[in-house]
Structure formats: structure tokens, C-alpha cells
C-alpha positions in Angstrom: -14.7 171.4 17.3 -16.2 168.3 15.6 -19.9 167.7 15.9 -21.1 165.0 18.3 -22.4 161.7 17.1 -26.0 161.6 18.1 -26.4 157.8 17.6 -26.6 156.0 20.9 -25.2 153.0 19.1 -24.5 152.2 15.5 -27.6 150.8 13.7 -26.8 147.5 12.0 -30.2 145.9 12.4 -31.8 145.5 8.9 -35.2 145.7 10.7 -34.3 149.1 12.1 -32.9 150.3 8.8 -36.2 149.3 7.1 -38.1 151.6 9.5 -36.0 154.5 8.1 -36.0 153.6 4.4 -38.7 152.4 2.0 -36.3 150.1 0.2 -36.5 146.3 0.6 -34.4 143.4 -0.6 -33.0 143.1 -3.2 -32.8 146.9 -3.5 -31.6 147.6 0.0 -28.1 149.0 -0.4 -27.2 150.0 3.2 -26.6 147.7 6.1 -25.4 150.1 8.8 -25.7 153.6 10.0 -22.4 154.4 11.8 -22.6 158.1 12.5 -25.2 160.9 12.6 -24.8 164.5 13.9 -27.8 166.2 12.3 -25.9 167.5 9.2 -23.6 164.5 8.4 -24.1 160.7 8.4 -21.9 157.7 7.6 -23.5 154.5 6.3 -21.9 151.3 5.1 -22.6 148.3 2.9 -20.9 145.0 2.7 -20.9 143.8 -0.9 -22.3 140.3 -1.0 -22.1 137.9 -4.0 -25.9 137.8 -4.0 -26.1 141.6 -4.6 -28.1 142.4 -7.7 -25.5 145.0 -8.8 -22.6 142.5 -9.0 -21.0 142.4 -12.5 -17.7 140.6 -13.1 -17.2 140.1 -9.4 -17.4 143.8 -8.7 -20.1 146.2 -7.5 -21.4 148.0 -10.6 -21.5 151.8 -10.9 -25.3 151.8 -10.6 -25.1 150.0 -7.3 -22.6 152.5 -6.0 -24.8 155.4 -7.0 -27.8 153.7 -5.4 -25.8 153.1 -2.2 -24.9 156.8 -2.1 -28.6 157.8 -2.6 -29.7 155.4 0.1 -27.1 156.8 2.5 -28.6 160.3 2.1 -32.1 158.9 2.5 -31.1 157.0 5.6 -29.7 160.2 7.1 -32.9 162.1 6.4 -35.0 159.3 7.7 -33.1 159.1 10.9 -33.2 162.9 11.2 -37.0 162.9 10.9 -37.3 160.0 13.4 -35.1 161.9 15.9 -37.5 164.9 15.6 -40.6 162.7 16.0 -41.7 163.6 12.5 -43.2 161.1 10.0 -40.6 159.6 7.7 -41.2 160.7 4.1 -40.5 158.8 0.9 -38.3 160.7 -1.5 -36.6 160.5 -4.8 -33.4 161.8 -6.5 -34.0 165.0 -8.4 -30.5 165.7 -9.6 -27.0 164.1 -9.5 -24.1 166.5 -10.2 -20.3 166.2 -10.4 -20.4 162.4 -10.2 -17.0 160.9 -10.2 -16.4 157.1 -10.0 -12.8 156.3 -9.4 -13.0 152.6 -8.5 -15.4 149.8 -7.8 -15.5 147.6 -4.7 -15.3 143.8 -5.0 -17.4 141.1 -3.5 -16.9 141.0 0.3 -15.6 144.6 0.5 -17.3 146.9 2.9 -17.8 150.5 1.7 -18.7 153.5 3.7 -20.3 156.7 2.4 -20.3 160.0 4.1 -23.3 162.3 3.4 -23.2 166.0 4.3 -26.3 168.2 4.0 -25.2 171.4 2.2 -28.7 173.0 1.8 -32.2 172.3 3.0 -35.5 174.0 2.2 -39.0 172.7 2.6 -39.0 169.2 1.0 -35.6 169.6 -0.8 -32.2 168.6 0.5 -28.9 168.9 -1.2 -26.1 166.6 -0.1 -22.5 165.9 -1.0 -21.4 162.3 -0.8 -18.1 160.5 -0.8 -17.9 156.7 -0.9 -14.8 154.9 0.3 -13.3 151.4 0.7 -11.0 151.9 3.7 -9.3 155.2 2.9 -9.6 154.8 -0.9 -12.2 157.2 -2.5 -14.4 155.2 -4.9 -16.9 157.8 -5.8 -18.2 161.3 -5.0 -21.2 163.3 -6.1 -23.7 166.0 -5.2 -27.4 165.0 -5.1 -30.6 166.8 -4.6 -33.4 164.8 -2.9 -37.0 165.7 -2.9 -39.4 164.4 -0.3 -43.0 163.6 -1.0 -45.6 165.2 1.2 -47.3 162.6 3.4 -50.9 162.2 2.4 
């Protein structure tokens, strides 16, 4: 039985996303949280011409990796908010098994699914898959480490 989406409604307000992430323009690489069930989230980004990661009319690999990392961070931020815990800032500790199979173009919308595979203390391992429609663009495993709030 699939898990239930715990979002009351999709989050597409940039102001709401900024409450869950420390990132700000021009480094904000998610513009919607579509799904969250506690262990899995799906976020999206529409690639605008003004995006700082545009190279030759395509979204560069570095932007795609940043979008994936921010999807994981958005999931963790929403999870903490749902549990009435302070949202913690974090960073990428490792990226493993990164495969980039394609790059989205300007005006494409990409979605990334993040699944928590392991959590302990301030460390979270996630698997990520980014797609344009049903076409897989990238996949990776990341370990995120959260800072202790001071």
C-alpha cells in the first residue's frame, strides 16, 4: 500500500519554501514541493532563462546537482516543521553513484524524488532521481549532515 501524501496542498509559494530552506535567490533551485510522506518527497523546478546555472540554453550539471540537494533539504525542512522542531541548516557530506543522463532546457520543469534510506542523529542518507516528464535526467545518493542549532 503506498504511503499517504501528508501535504494538505502542494507548496508553490516561494515565501513558504524560504521558511524551509536557507537558500535565497539566485541560488534557490526548487519552486514547489508536490509530495511528502515522511520518507519520500517530490519537488520541482521550472528552469528559467535567468537561472544562474544556464549554459548554452540548458541547465548545467552543477545546477541539477544543486536542485537534487535542495530537494532533499526541503524534505528534511518540511519534516522538521511538521514535527514542530526547529529547522536546521545542513550541508552535503557525500555524493555517490551520480549519473547524469541528460540536461533540461530553458522552460522545462524538472521533478526530483528524494527517498530517505537511513537516518541517525544529524545525518540523513537519501536516494534521488530527477526527471523531465518520465525521462530520467540524473540519479544519485547523498548524505546530508545537519548543523546543531546554537
